[in-house]
VEXDREN-963228 format. One record per atom (N, C-alpha, C): residue number from 1; chain; atom name; z, x, y. Coordinates in Angstrom, 1 decimal. Layout:
residues N
NUM|A|CA|Z|X|Y
...
end
This chain:
residues 156
1|A|N|-0.1|0.9|-1.3
1|A|CA|-0.1|-0.3|0.1
1|A|C|0.1|0.9|1.3
2|A|N|0.7|1.9|1.3
2|A|CA|0.8|2.7|2.5
2|A|C|-0.2|3.6|2.5
3|A|N|-1.2|4.2|1.6
3|A|CA|-2.4|4.6|1.5
3|A|C|-3.4|3.6|2.5
4|A|N|-3.5|2.3|2.1
4|A|CA|-4.0|1.4|2.5
4|A|C|-3.8|1.1|4.0
5|A|N|-2.8|1.3|4.4
5|A|CA|-2.3|1.2|5.8
5|A|C|-2.4|2.2|6.4
6|A|N|-2.6|3.6|5.7
6|A|CA|-2.9|4.6|6.6
6|A|C|-4.8|4.6|6.9
7|A|N|-5.2|4.4|5.8
7|A|CA|-6.9|4.1|6.3
7|A|C|-7.3|3.1|7.5
8|A|N|-6.3|1.8|7.2
8|A|CA|-6.3|1.0|8.4
8|A|C|-6.2|1.8|9.6
9|A|N|-4.8|2.6|9.5
9|A|CA|-4.7|3.1|11.5
9|A|C|-5.5|3.9|11.4
10|A|N|-6.1|4.9|10.7
10|A|CA|-7.1|6.0|10.9
10|A|C|-8.3|5.2|11.2
11|A|N|-8.7|3.6|10.5
11|A|CA|-9.9|3.4|11.2
11|A|C|-9.8|2.6|12.6
12|A|N|-8.6|2.6|13.4
12|A|CA|-8.4|2.2|14.6
12|A|C|-8.5|3.7|15.7
13|A|N|-8.9|4.9|15.2
13|A|CA|-8.9|5.7|16.0
13|A|C|-10.5|6.6|16.2
14|A|N|-10.6|6.9|17.7
14|A|CA|-12.1|7.3|17.4
14|A|C|-12.5|8.6|16.7
15|A|N|-11.8|9.6|16.2
15|A|CA|-12.0|10.6|15.4
15|A|C|-10.8|10.4|14.2
16|A|N|-11.1|11.0|13.0
16|A|CA|-9.9|11.2|11.7
16|A|C|-9.5|12.3|12.3
17|A|N|-7.9|12.3|12.2
17|A|CA|-7.7|13.8|12.7
17|A|C|-7.8|15.0|11.4
18|A|N|-7.7|16.0|11.9
18|A|CA|-8.1|17.1|10.8
18|A|C|-7.3|17.3|9.2
19|A|N|-5.7|16.9|10.2
19|A|CA|-4.7|17.1|9.0
19|A|C|-5.0|16.1|7.5
20|A|N|-5.4|14.4|8.0
20|A|CA|-5.7|13.5|6.9
20|A|C|-7.2|14.3|6.2
21|A|N|-8.2|14.6|7.0
21|A|CA|-9.7|15.1|6.4
21|A|C|-9.0|15.8|5.6
22|A|N|-8.3|17.2|5.7
22|A|CA|-8.0|18.3|4.9
22|A|C|-7.0|17.7|3.7
23|A|N|-5.9|16.8|4.2
23|A|CA|-5.4|16.4|2.9
23|A|C|-6.0|15.6|1.8
24|A|N|-7.0|14.9|2.6
24|A|CA|-8.0|14.2|1.5
24|A|C|-8.6|15.3|0.3
25|A|N|-9.4|16.2|1.6
25|A|CA|-10.2|17.5|0.9
25|A|C|-9.4|18.0|-0.5
26|A|N|-8.0|18.4|-0.1
26|A|CA|-7.3|19.3|-0.9
26|A|C|-7.1|18.1|-2.2
27|A|N|-7.1|17.0|-1.9
27|A|CA|-6.7|16.0|-3.1
27|A|C|-7.4|16.1|-3.9
28|A|N|-8.4|15.9|-3.9
28|A|CA|-9.9|15.9|-4.3
28|A|C|-10.2|16.8|-5.6
29|A|N|-9.6|17.9|-4.9
29|A|CA|-9.9|19.6|-6.3
29|A|C|-8.8|19.5|-7.6
30|A|N|-7.7|18.3|-7.0
30|A|CA|-6.5|18.2|-7.6
30|A|C|-6.7|17.5|-9.1
31|A|N|-6.5|17.6|-10.2
31|A|CA|-6.9|16.8|-11.5
31|A|C|-6.8|15.5|-11.4
32|A|N|-8.2|14.7|-11.9
32|A|CA|-8.2|13.4|-11.6
32|A|C|-8.5|12.8|-10.4
33|A|N|-8.6|13.6|-9.0
33|A|CA|-8.9|13.8|-7.9
33|A|C|-7.5|12.5|-7.1
34|A|N|-6.4|12.6|-7.7
34|A|CA|-5.4|11.8|-7.2
34|A|C|-5.5|11.5|-5.5
35|A|N|-5.0|10.7|-4.8
35|A|CA|-4.4|11.0|-3.5
35|A|C|-3.4|11.5|-3.0
36|A|N|-3.1|11.8|-2.0
36|A|CA|-2.1|12.3|-1.2
36|A|C|-0.7|11.6|-1.9
37|A|N|0.6|12.3|-1.9
37|A|CA|1.5|11.9|-2.3
37|A|C|2.5|10.9|-0.9
38|A|N|3.3|10.1|-1.6
38|A|CA|3.8|9.2|-0.6
38|A|C|4.2|10.0|0.7
39|A|N|4.9|11.6|0.5
39|A|CA|5.6|11.8|1.5
39|A|C|4.6|12.2|2.6
40|A|N|3.2|12.9|2.0
40|A|CA|2.2|13.1|3.0
40|A|C|1.6|12.3|3.5
41|A|N|1.6|10.9|2.6
41|A|CA|1.1|9.4|3.5
41|A|C|2.2|9.0|4.5
42|A|N|3.4|9.2|4.2
42|A|CA|4.1|8.9|5.4
42|A|C|4.4|9.7|6.7
43|A|N|4.5|10.8|6.3
43|A|CA|4.1|11.9|7.7
43|A|C|2.9|11.7|8.4
44|A|N|1.7|11.6|7.8
44|A|CA|0.0|11.2|8.5
44|A|C|0.4|10.0|9.0
45|A|N|1.1|9.0|8.6
45|A|CA|1.2|7.8|9.7
45|A|C|2.2|7.9|11.0
46|A|N|2.9|8.8|10.4
46|A|CA|4.0|9.1|11.7
46|A|C|3.3|9.8|12.1
47|A|N|2.5|10.9|12.6
47|A|CA|1.4|11.3|13.5
47|A|C|0.4|10.5|14.2
48|A|N|-0.5|9.7|13.0
48|A|CA|-1.4|8.9|13.7
48|A|C|-0.4|7.6|14.6
49|A|N|0.5|7.1|14.2
49|A|CA|1.3|5.9|15.0
49|A|C|1.6|6.6|16.2
50|A|N|2.0|8.1|16.0
50|A|CA|2.3|9.0|17.7
50|A|C|1.3|8.9|18.4
51|A|N|-0.2|8.6|17.8
51|A|CA|-1.4|9.1|18.9
51|A|C|-0.9|7.4|19.9
52|A|N|-1.2|6.6|19.0
52|A|CA|-1.7|5.1|19.9
52|A|C|-0.7|4.2|19.6
53|A|N|-0.7|3.2|20.5
53|A|CA|0.8|2.3|19.8
53|A|C|0.0|1.8|18.6
54|A|N|1.2|1.2|17.7
54|A|CA|0.4|0.7|16.2
54|A|C|1.6|-0.5|15.7
55|A|N|1.1|-1.6|15.6
55|A|CA|1.1|-3.0|14.8
55|A|C|1.2|-2.6|13.5
56|A|N|2.3|-2.6|12.5
56|A|CA|1.7|-2.9|11.4
56|A|C|2.7|-4.2|10.6
57|A|N|1.5|-5.0|9.8
57|A|CA|2.0|-6.3|9.4
57|A|C|2.1|-6.2|7.9
58|A|N|3.1|-6.9|7.3
58|A|CA|2.9|-6.8|5.8
58|A|C|3.3|-8.2|5.7
59|A|N|2.6|-8.7|4.7
59|A|CA|2.8|-10.2|4.4
59|A|C|3.5|-10.5|3.1
60|A|N|4.5|-11.2|2.7
60|A|CA|4.9|-11.7|1.4
60|A|C|5.4|-10.0|0.4
61|A|N|6.7|-9.5|1.7
61|A|CA|7.0|-8.0|1.0
61|A|C|7.9|-8.8|-0.4
62|A|N|8.5|-10.0|-0.4
62|A|CA|8.9|-10.2|-1.5
62|A|C|8.5|-10.1|-2.6
63|A|N|7.5|-10.1|-2.5
63|A|CA|6.4|-10.5|-4.1
63|A|C|6.4|-9.0|-4.6
64|A|N|7.0|-7.8|-4.0
64|A|CA|6.6|-6.5|-4.0
64|A|C|7.8|-6.1|-4.9
65|A|N|7.8|-5.7|-6.1
65|A|CA|8.9|-4.9|-6.8
65|A|C|9.5|-4.5|-6.7
66|A|N|11.0|-5.1|-6.5
66|A|CA|12.1|-4.5|-5.8
66|A|C|12.0|-2.6|-5.3
67|A|N|11.8|-2.0|-6.7
67|A|CA|11.6|-0.5|-6.6
67|A|C|10.6|-0.2|-5.3
68|A|N|9.7|-0.7|-5.3
68|A|CA|8.4|-0.1|-4.8
68|A|C|8.8|-1.3|-3.0
69|A|N|9.4|-2.2|-3.2
69|A|CA|9.9|-2.6|-1.9
69|A|C|10.7|-1.6|-1.4
70|A|N|11.7|-0.9|-1.9
70|A|CA|12.7|0.1|-1.3
70|A|C|12.0|1.3|-1.0
71|A|N|10.9|2.0|-1.4
71|A|CA|10.1|2.6|-1.0
71|A|C|9.5|2.6|0.1
72|A|N|8.8|1.2|0.0
72|A|CA|8.1|0.8|1.6
72|A|C|9.3|0.7|2.6
73|A|N|10.2|-0.1|2.5
73|A|CA|11.2|-0.3|3.9
73|A|C|11.5|1.0|4.4
74|A|N|11.9|2.2|3.1
74|A|CA|12.0|3.1|3.6
74|A|C|11.0|4.0|4.1
75|A|N|9.7|4.1|4.1
75|A|CA|8.6|4.6|4.5
75|A|C|8.9|4.3|5.8
76|A|N|8.8|2.8|6.3
76|A|CA|8.3|2.6|7.3
76|A|C|9.7|2.9|8.2
77|A|N|10.6|2.8|7.8
77|A|CA|11.8|3.5|8.5
77|A|C|11.9|4.6|9.2
78|A|N|11.4|5.7|8.3
78|A|CA|11.0|6.9|8.7
78|A|C|9.9|7.0|9.7
79|A|N|8.5|6.4|9.2
79|A|CA|7.7|6.4|10.5
79|A|C|8.2|5.7|11.9
80|A|N|9.0|4.9|11.9
80|A|CA|9.6|4.2|13.3
80|A|C|10.5|5.0|13.6
81|A|N|11.3|5.6|13.2
81|A|CA|12.4|6.8|13.5
81|A|C|11.3|7.8|14.5
82|A|N|10.1|8.5|13.8
82|A|CA|9.4|9.7|14.5
82|A|C|8.2|8.8|15.5
83|A|N|8.1|7.5|15.3
83|A|CA|7.1|7.3|16.0
83|A|C|7.7|5.5|16.7
84|A|N|8.6|5.7|17.4
84|A|CA|9.2|4.5|18.1
84|A|C|8.2|3.2|18.7
85|A|N|7.3|3.6|19.1
85|A|CA|6.5|2.5|19.7
85|A|C|5.9|1.6|18.6
86|A|N|6.0|2.2|17.4
86|A|CA|5.2|1.4|15.9
86|A|C|5.7|0.3|16.0
87|A|N|5.6|-1.0|16.4
87|A|CA|5.9|-2.2|15.7
87|A|C|6.1|-2.7|14.6
88|A|N|6.7|-3.2|13.6
88|A|CA|7.1|-3.5|12.3
88|A|C|6.6|-5.2|11.9
89|A|N|6.2|-5.7|11.6
89|A|CA|6.1|-7.2|11.2
89|A|C|6.3|-7.6|9.6
90|A|N|7.1|-8.3|9.1
90|A|CA|7.3|-8.0|7.9
90|A|C|7.5|-9.5|7.3
91|A|N|7.2|-10.2|6.8
91|A|CA|7.3|-11.6|6.2
91|A|C|7.8|-11.6|4.5
92|A|N|9.0|-12.4|4.3
92|A|CA|9.2|-12.7|3.3
92|A|C|10.1|-13.9|3.0
93|A|N|10.7|-14.3|2.2
93|A|CA|11.8|-14.9|1.8
93|A|C|13.0|-14.7|2.3
94|A|N|13.8|-15.4|2.2
94|A|CA|15.0|-15.4|2.7
94|A|C|16.2|-14.5|2.0
95|A|N|15.8|-14.4|0.7
95|A|CA|16.6|-13.7|0.0
95|A|C|16.7|-11.9|0.2
96|A|N|15.1|-11.5|0.9
96|A|CA|15.2|-10.0|1.1
96|A|C|15.4|-9.8|2.5
97|A|N|15.9|-11.0|3.5
97|A|CA|16.0|-10.5|4.9
97|A|C|17.5|-9.3|4.8
98|A|N|18.4|-9.5|3.9
98|A|CA|19.4|-8.3|4.1
98|A|C|19.1|-6.8|3.7
99|A|N|18.1|-6.6|2.5
99|A|CA|18.0|-5.6|2.5
99|A|C|16.7|-5.1|3.3
100|A|N|16.0|-5.7|4.0
100|A|CA|14.9|-5.3|5.3
100|A|C|15.8|-4.9|6.4
101|A|N|16.8|-5.7|6.7
101|A|CA|17.5|-5.2|7.8
101|A|C|18.4|-3.9|7.6
102|A|N|18.9|-3.6|6.4
102|A|CA|19.5|-2.6|5.9
102|A|C|18.5|-1.4|5.9
103|A|N|17.3|-0.8|5.1
103|A|CA|16.3|-0.4|5.1
103|A|C|15.6|0.1|6.1
104|A|N|15.6|-1.1|7.2
104|A|CA|15.0|-0.4|9.1
104|A|C|16.2|-0.7|9.3
105|A|N|17.2|-0.1|9.2
105|A|CA|18.3|0.5|10.1
105|A|C|18.8|-0.7|11.4
106|A|N|18.6|-2.0|11.2
106|A|CA|18.8|-3.1|11.9
106|A|C|18.0|-3.1|13.1
107|A|N|16.7|-2.6|12.9
107|A|CA|15.8|-2.6|14.1
107|A|C|14.9|-3.6|13.5
108|A|N|15.4|-4.9|14.1
108|A|CA|14.5|-6.0|13.9
108|A|C|15.3|-7.5|13.9
109|A|N|14.5|-8.6|14.4
109|A|CA|14.5|-9.8|14.3
109|A|C|14.4|-10.5|13.2
110|A|N|15.1|-11.4|12.7
110|A|CA|15.0|-12.1|11.4
110|A|C|14.5|-13.7|11.9
111|A|N|13.4|-14.2|11.6
111|A|CA|13.5|-15.6|12.2
111|A|C|13.1|-16.4|10.9
112|A|N|13.8|-17.4|11.0
112|A|CA|14.0|-18.1|9.8
112|A|C|12.5|-19.2|10.0
113|A|N|11.6|-19.6|8.8
113|A|CA|10.7|-20.7|9.2
113|A|C|10.5|-21.3|8.0
114|A|N|10.8|-22.1|7.9
114|A|CA|11.0|-23.3|7.0
114|A|C|9.8|-25.0|7.2
115|A|N|9.1|-25.0|6.1
115|A|CA|8.2|-26.2|6.5
115|A|C|9.0|-27.5|6.5
116|A|N|8.7|-28.3|7.2
116|A|CA|9.1|-29.9|7.4
116|A|C|8.7|-30.5|6.2
117|A|N|9.0|-31.5|5.8
117|A|CA|9.2|-32.0|4.2
117|A|C|8.0|-33.1|4.9
118|A|N|7.7|-33.5|5.8
118|A|CA|6.7|-34.5|6.4
118|A|C|5.6|-34.0|6.4
119|A|N|5.4|-32.3|6.6
119|A|CA|3.9|-31.9|7.1
119|A|C|3.7|-31.2|5.3
120|A|N|4.4|-30.9|4.6
120|A|CA|4.5|-30.9|3.0
120|A|C|3.4|-32.2|2.7
121|A|N|4.2|-33.3|2.8
121|A|CA|3.6|-34.6|2.2
121|A|C|2.3|-34.8|3.2
122|A|N|1.9|-34.5|4.2
122|A|CA|0.9|-34.7|4.4
122|A|C|-0.3|-34.2|4.2
123|A|N|0.4|-32.3|4.4
123|A|CA|-0.7|-31.7|3.1
123|A|C|-0.9|-31.8|1.7
124|A|N|0.0|-32.3|1.3
124|A|CA|-0.5|-32.9|-0.1
124|A|C|-1.6|-34.0|-0.3
125|A|N|-1.1|-35.1|0.7
125|A|CA|-1.8|-36.4|0.4
125|A|C|-3.6|-35.7|0.8
126|A|N|-3.6|-35.1|2.3
126|A|CA|-5.1|-34.3|2.5
126|A|C|-5.8|-33.4|1.1
127|A|N|-4.6|-32.7|0.1
127|A|CA|-5.6|-32.0|-1.0
127|A|C|-5.8|-33.0|-2.3
128|A|N|-5.1|-34.3|-2.2
128|A|CA|-5.2|-35.1|-3.3
128|A|C|-6.4|-36.5|-2.9
129|A|N|-6.8|-36.2|-1.7
129|A|CA|-7.4|-37.0|-1.2
129|A|C|-8.6|-36.4|-1.8
130|A|N|-9.1|-35.0|-1.5
130|A|CA|-10.6|-34.2|-1.6
130|A|C|-10.3|-33.7|-3.3
131|A|N|-10.0|-34.6|-3.8
131|A|CA|-9.6|-34.1|-5.5
131|A|C|-11.5|-34.5|-5.9
132|A|N|-11.7|-33.3|-6.6
132|A|CA|-13.3|-34.0|-7.2
132|A|C|-13.3|-34.5|-8.4
133|A|N|-12.1|-35.1|-8.9
133|A|CA|-12.1|-35.6|-9.7
133|A|C|-10.7|-36.9|-9.8
134|A|N|-10.9|-37.8|-8.9
134|A|CA|-9.8|-38.7|-8.8
134|A|C|-9.9|-39.6|-10.1
135|A|N|-10.4|-39.5|-10.9
135|A|CA|-10.0|-40.6|-12.0
135|A|C|-9.4|-39.9|-12.8
136|A|N|-9.0|-38.5|-12.8
136|A|CA|-7.8|-38.0|-13.4
136|A|C|-6.5|-38.0|-13.4
137|A|N|-6.3|-38.4|-11.8
137|A|CA|-5.0|-38.6|-11.8
137|A|C|-4.7|-40.6|-11.6
138|A|N|-3.4|-40.7|-11.9
138|A|CA|-3.1|-42.2|-11.9
138|A|C|-2.3|-42.5|-10.7
139|A|N|-1.9|-43.6|-10.0
139|A|CA|-0.8|-44.1|-9.0
139|A|C|0.8|-43.3|-9.8
140|A|N|1.1|-43.2|-10.6
140|A|CA|2.3|-42.6|-11.1
140|A|C|2.1|-41.3|-11.0
141|A|N|1.5|-40.5|-11.4
141|A|CA|1.1|-39.0|-11.6
141|A|C|1.1|-38.7|-9.6
142|A|N|0.5|-39.1|-9.1
142|A|CA|0.7|-39.0|-7.8
142|A|C|1.6|-38.9|-7.0
143|A|N|2.4|-40.3|-7.6
143|A|CA|3.5|-40.2|-6.5
143|A|C|4.9|-39.6|-7.2
144|A|N|4.7|-38.6|-8.3
144|A|CA|5.3|-37.7|-9.0
144|A|C|5.2|-36.2|-8.1
145|A|N|4.1|-36.3|-8.3
145|A|CA|3.2|-35.1|-7.4
145|A|C|4.0|-35.3|-5.9
146|A|N|3.8|-36.3|-5.4
146|A|CA|4.5|-35.7|-3.9
146|A|C|6.0|-36.2|-3.6
147|A|N|6.3|-36.6|-4.6
147|A|CA|7.9|-36.4|-4.8
147|A|C|8.4|-35.0|-5.1
148|A|N|7.9|-34.8|-6.3
148|A|CA|8.1|-33.5|-6.7
148|A|C|8.4|-32.4|-5.8
149|A|N|7.1|-31.9|-5.6
149|A|CA|6.5|-30.6|-5.0
149|A|C|7.6|-30.8|-3.3
150|A|N|7.5|-31.3|-2.4
150|A|CA|8.3|-31.3|-1.5
150|A|C|9.6|-31.1|-1.7
151|A|N|10.4|-31.6|-2.7
151|A|CA|11.7|-31.0|-3.1
151|A|C|11.4|-29.7|-3.6
152|A|N|10.6|-29.1|-4.3
152|A|CA|10.7|-27.6|-5.0
152|A|C|10.6|-26.8|-3.7
153|A|N|9.6|-27.0|-2.9
153|A|CA|9.5|-26.4|-1.4
153|A|C|10.6|-26.7|-0.6
154|A|N|11.1|-27.3|-0.8
154|A|CA|12.1|-27.2|0.3
154|A|C|13.5|-25.8|0.0
155|A|N|13.8|-25.8|-1.3
155|A|CA|14.3|-24.8|-1.9
155|A|C|14.1|-23.0|-1.8
156|A|N|12.8|-23.2|-1.2
156|A|CA|11.9|-21.6|-1.2
156|A|C|12.8|-21.2|0.0
end
């Protein structure tokens, strides 16, 4: 993920820094041509993020394996320490809020965004009305869907 992030940040620069060009050339010569190590990627992100204001957006971080989530958050913290102009936006379910706050050294604000029941039901009605096989569903199944899904979503 951080390698992809580096590629996106570098894509916004007018010229690829020589450090990055050299790092990728060096890694091509390694067995299997693997990419740079995490520490190298973090260092390159720190350097490139220092060059111009950088916004990093990561969606659904809660879906990332916990071990990798720790590495990502710690790496983002390192980047932000060296490049304080970098802004980080992370989305995820509430259960990772404390971890994000801790790993990013409390430099952030949490906003809880929850869907309203009415919005969920309206969305479901629109989706059900666009069903390409309306005969496959009777009114009982439709009523169950409109009852159960809003209950389950409200718990997320």
